[in-house]
Every structure is written in structure tokens, then in C-alpha cells.
C-alpha positions, 0 to 999 in steps of 0.5 A, a space after each residue: 228355625 233354619 230349616 223352617 218353612 217360614 225362613 225359607 219362604 222369606 228368603 225366597 220372597 226376598 230373592 224374587 223381589 230383587 229378581 223382579 226389580 232387576 227384570 223390570 228395569 231390564 224390560 223397561 230398557 229393552 222396551 224403550 230401545 224397541 220403541 225408539 227403533 220403531 220410531 226411527 224406522 217409521 220416520 225413515 218410512 215417512 221420509 221415503 214416502 214424501 221423497 217418492 211422491 215429490 220426486 214423481 211430481 218433479 218428474 211429470 211437471 216442468 216447474 214447482 208452481 202447483 206443488 203446494 196441495 201435494 206438500 199439504 197432503 203429505 204433511 197431513 198424512 205423516 204429521 210432519 212439516 214438509 218444506 221445499 226450498 229452491 237451490 237459491 234458498 227461495 221457499 217453494 212450498 211450506 206446509 206450515 206457512 202462516 201457522 208456525 214460525 218461519 222456517 229456519 232450514 238446518 245445515 243439512 237437507 233431508 234429501 235433494 229432489 232431482 228426477 235427473 239424479 235420484 237417491 237410490 236409498 230413498 226412492 221406491 221407483 225401479 229401474 226402467 231398463 234403459 241403463 240410466 238408473 239415476 234418472 227417475 223412470 217417470 220422467 219421460 219428457 218427449 217420449 210421453 204418448 199422446 192420448 190417441 196413440 195411448 188408446 190405440 196401443 192399449 187396444 192392441 195390448 188387450 187383444 194380445 192378452 185375450 190371445 194369450 189367455 186363449 192359449 192357456 196363459 191365464 196370468 197375462 195382463 197389460 202393464 202401462 209404462 210411465 210414458 203411457 206405452 202398454 206392454 203385455 206381461 206374462 209369467 215365466 216358469 221361474 215365477 218372474 214376469 217377463 214382457 211379451 210372448 212370441 205366440 201372440 206377438 204383434 209388431 204394432 205394439 213394439 213399433 215406436 209412434 211418430 212422436 216417440 220416433 222423433 224423440 228417439 232420433 233426437 236422443 240418438 243424436 245427442 248420444 252420438 255427439 257425446 260418443 264422437 267427443 270421446 272418439 267412439 263410434 256411434 250407436 243405434 238406439 232402441 225404444 226400450 233403451 237397448 242399443 247396437 253399434 253402427 259399425 263393426 267397431 262397437 264402443 265400450 258398454 260403459 262409455 255408451 251408458 255414461 253418454 246415454 245418461 248424460 244425453 237423457 238428462 240433457 233431453 229431459 231437463 226442459 220437461 222436469 222441475 228443477 232440483 229442490 231441497 226437501 226438509 221434513 221435520 216434526 214441529 213441537 217435538 224435541 228428542 229427549 232420552 228416556 232416563 236421566 240418570 242423575 244422582 237424584 234420580 239414582 237415589 229415587 230408584 234405590 229408594 223405590 227398590 228398598 220400599 218394594 223389598 220391605 213391602 214384599 218381606 212384610 206381606 210374605 211374613 204375614 202370609 207365612 205366619 198364616 200358612 205355617 199355622 195350619 201346616 203345624 196342625 196337619 203335622 200334629 195330626 199325621 204324627 198322631 196317626 203315625 203313633 197309632 191313632 186310627 181316627 184323626 181330623 184337622 179343622 178346615 177353614 177357607 177355600 185356599 190350598 191349605 184348606 184343600 190340603 186339610 180336606 184331603 187329609 181328612 178324606 185320607 184319614 177317613 179312607 184309612 179307617 175304612 181300610 182298617 175296618 175292611 182289613 179286620 173284616 177280611 181277617 174275620 172272614 178268612 178265619 171264618 172260611 178256613 175254620 170250618 174245613 180245618 175243624 172238620 179235618 182236625 175232628 175226624 183225624 182226632 177221632 181216628 187217633 182216638 179209635 172212635 172212627 176207622 179210616 175207611 174209604 168214606 172217611 178218607 173221601 170226606 177228608 179229601 173233600 175238605 182239603 180240596 175246599 181248603 185248597 180252593 179258598 187258598 187259591 182264590 185268595 191268592 188270585 185275588 191278592 195277585 189281581 189287586 196288587 197288579 202282579 197277575 201275569 196275563 198272555 192275552 191272545 185272540 180267542 173264538 168266544 163260541 169255542 170257549 163257551 162250549 168248552 165251559 158248558 161241557 166242563 160244567 155239564 155234570 154239575 148242572 145235570 146233578 142240580 137239575 139245571 139245563 145249560 144253553 150256549 147262544 152265540 150271535 155271529 163270529 165273536 172274537 175276544 182278546 184275552 188270556 185263555 186260562 183267565 177267561 175260562 176262570 172268569 166265565 167258569 166262576 159266573 156259571 158255577 155261581 149261576 148253577 148254585 143259585 138256580 133251583 132244579 128245573 131252571 136254566 143257565 144260558 151262555 150268550 156272546 155278541 159284539 157291541 160297540 167294538 167289545 165282546 159281550 158275554 152274558 150268563 143268565 139264570 132263572 134262579 132266585 135273583 138278588 134283592 136291589 139292596 144287595 146288588 151293589 155288593 155282589 162283587 165284594 169279597 166274602 159277600 153272600 146273600 145268606 146273611 147267616 153265612 151258611 155253606 149249603 150253597 157252597 163257594 168261598 165268597 171270592 168267585 165274583 170278586 176274582 171275576 171283577 179283578 180279572 176283568 179289570 186286568 183285561 181292560 174290561 168290566 163286569 156288571 150284574 142285573 137281577 129281578 128277585 124270584 126271576 133270575 139274574 144276568 151277569 155281563 162280561 165286556 172284554 176288548 176285541 182284537 
């Protein structure tokens, strides 16, 4: 029992159950971790979107008085409660005002909305190139263009884009900055967009408008005052945020950057909303852990695991008993077959794997019976084929020994013919056995079919002439075949010899070759007696003859066509036969081309 299939099946099922329970627990824990990670990531993304939207509002509005619709829209799209509080604790906007209990702010705000002090971790805005990255680029204040100036500059930028596209820069386009000033962006060889192109440059697009010049002058005054307080020389600011020293003594870049940030904040303060505290929360949702591993829960998990284990073992036992029963029947049948019983069967029930195995066993048993019958028939056929020449040789030799016959030349020739016939049968059996065992050695090479057919016709010319049969060779074009030279002559020679034997005097045998669908096709056609339709499927069986009495008047061993089929298969080819009784037959050999 220690080696029985049932015991091993039970052990495997128990192991599988334990592994499945462990794997399920691991998958649940991993899934929970992934879900929590995704929720955390989504929460951060929602916070960043709310922060960026409110920061854009603050950068473009001098107060928070009209922010309520924006807050409500953000709350609706994210599903969170959004609250804005002023530095003094006054509520500026609450998406749940009047629908939920009064907001109780936690100790720490989600973020501080201050366009003059941007949080780089939450902001989606990029640096505007002025060196003042702490200031939201959407805060432009006095640098915002008027509608008339914006339209005029956009027209100039559009003409520049048309010029660039005419020069082959197809990806040139206009980009409008937060202040309304357009710039032309073209791709550089590295794939990064760059501003402008000297081939179509226009000073009108880069020159500051009167309002921008006034704002730039005020900013320059503030920056130079800051630099003077730090005992540094003044600078000249450009509209794009760059600068150059007014004297030969250039101030340190870090000092200029610090003064520029401070001066821009001072200049933009009247144009942006004051700093506010942003709170983002999920109403009605509390954070909980997925598992509460209390002693009661641990006991509940252990109970379910034991129940699953017992259920699995029970079901596996029932299935194993049902599985073992037909297997025992198969084992008994196999043992009877081993003991010598040729015919044995097992019952087939259902359509599962065991039923298919039983059906396969029955088919194997039936095939074994057929092979055993074929073996007996083959032994009988071989004995029959060998008996005649051996009996003739023995009879004449005994007659010579008894003095009844004299060993003259005619008797020796007759005995030699019988010996040659016996040798022919033995050679055919050897070739057929080697072909069926896959031990036939081939040396295929490209051959000209016309030359092969001509040589075979010449070799059989005397035999055909003696039988009064005309031989004809017909080749359509240049036909090459990939075959062993010796074996292809053996195949075609056997087909031709068979055709000559079954063609009466005055008839003809035609050898023809052609190429069809990438294969060399050789036809051997005779005008002989033909083969009945019932006998046609058996012409390639060993020792089969149309003469049921097995008369040897027509010659042959009954192995020639069987050898042709095996040799054709060894060449990855086929041989087929068609026939019309009393009109003739055609044997078609298909072999691969080189």
C-alpha cells in the first residue's frame, strides 16, 4: 500500500491543499499591499491636481472672493472635501459647507497655497526661465499684455511660423506664455524644443511692449535697490529674466538671483491672492487595516484551513477509489496479455482520461492481434515463396545423386535459375526489412530524371522485346529529382518489371516524367490487364498477387511493390496506383526536387 497510487494521490492532495492555502494567504496580502499603494498614489495625484488648480487661481486673481466654484468643481471631480482657510483661520471656501458638520482643521494643512512660494513637490508648473523658480510662472502681474498687444504679437509669431515652415521646419509652432506673450518654438536636432530661429527672426516679437517696459523698469529699480543694500553694483534686466552688469564689476549671480526673487515677490504681491491653507479630506471614510489578527480571527483562519484540508482529502479519496478501479482492470488485462493471451479487452465507461486510456488499450490489443495475424501470414508467405525453389533444387540434386539425371549444362542452368530466384526473394526481404526498420542508408543527390529513365528502359529492353512489349520514354522539360541513384533505379525498375509482366504481347509500357507542385512525378503506364477496384488498395502489400492461386507463371516474389512504397517513404515521397480493368494501369512515383 505504501507504493499504491491511492496513497500517493492522497499525499499529493494534502500537500497541494497546504500549498494552496499558503499561496492564497500570500496573494491576499500582496494584493492588499498593491491596492493600498495604488490608493496612496491616487490620493497624492488628487492632492497635486487640487494644489495646482488653486495655485493657478491664486496666481491670476488678487483675492479669493470668487474661488468657491473652483473648489466645488475640484471636490466633485476628486470625491474629496476641499477647504481653504486664511492665515487668520477664516474659512475662504468649503466644498461641504451647509452639507456636513463644521470643518475642524487638523494640526497640519495638506499644503499652503502661495503663488510666491511654490511647493516643488506638488506643483505641476515649470520654471519660466527667470531664475525665480519659487514663484508660480502664471503670476505675471504688471507683465500681462493687453488684448491689443497680444493680438499684434500673435500675428507676428504666426508670420514667423509660416516663414519657418516654408524653410522646411514643419514642427514650428506658437507657444503663448502665461502673460499672453507668444514665442515661436522649433525642434532642435536633439529633440528638445527651442525658442526662435535666426532665419526668420523678427525684432518686433522680442521687443517689450510699453506696459512690459514700464513693469521691467520698476522691477529693475527694485532689484538694483536690493543689490545696493548688499553693496553690489546694479544690473540691467531683460524681459526673459536674463541680466547683464551695468559696470565692469559684475555682482555675484547668487546675489542677483536672490534679489530678483525678492523684488519679483514684492512687485507681484498686489496682483496675487494672499497665502491660504489647503485641506483635502475624504468625508465618511476611516482608515482601517485589512486584517485584524486577534486571537479569535487567528482561530477562525485555522478552522477554515482545517476544513478545506479535510474536504480536499475526502474528495480526493473518493476520486482515487474510482480512479484505481479501472486502473486495476487495465493492469489485469496487461498481465494476461503478457502471459500470452492474444485477445483481451477492458470495459470502457464514461469519457474521462481513464476511459480514453481503456479505449487506447483496446485499440492496442486489436492492433496486436492484427500484427500477430500479419506475422503468421508473412511467415506462411515466406515459407510458400521459398518452398518452390528449394524443393526444385533438392529434387534435381537427389535425382543426380541417385543417378536418375545427369548433371549436364541444361540441368546446371536450371538449378542456377532456381538459386537466383531464391537469392532474389532473400534480397527483397532484406531490403524490405531494412526500409521498415528505418535502417536503410540513402545517399540522395540531384539526378536528371530523363537519364535515369533512359538507362532503366535500356536495361529492360531485352525483357520487353522477349515479351513483345514496346517501351517508350517521355520527359516534359528539364526534370531534376533528389534521390539515391541506386534506389531510384530499383523503384522505377520494379515498377517497369511489374508492368512488363502484366502486359500481353503487342502492348506497351510508357515511362514519363514531369514537375508538379514542386515535386518530380514519374509515371509508369501499361496497357495490360489492369487491376480490379477491390484489389487496388492491396497492390503495395507484401506477397500480394492478383492471382489468388499464387501461381508463379507471371514471375516475381510479391515484394516488389511493397519495396517501392517503403523506398518512396524513405525519400519523403509517395507512390500511388490507378487502374482500369482490361485497359491498363498507371503507377505514379512522387519524389522531392532538389
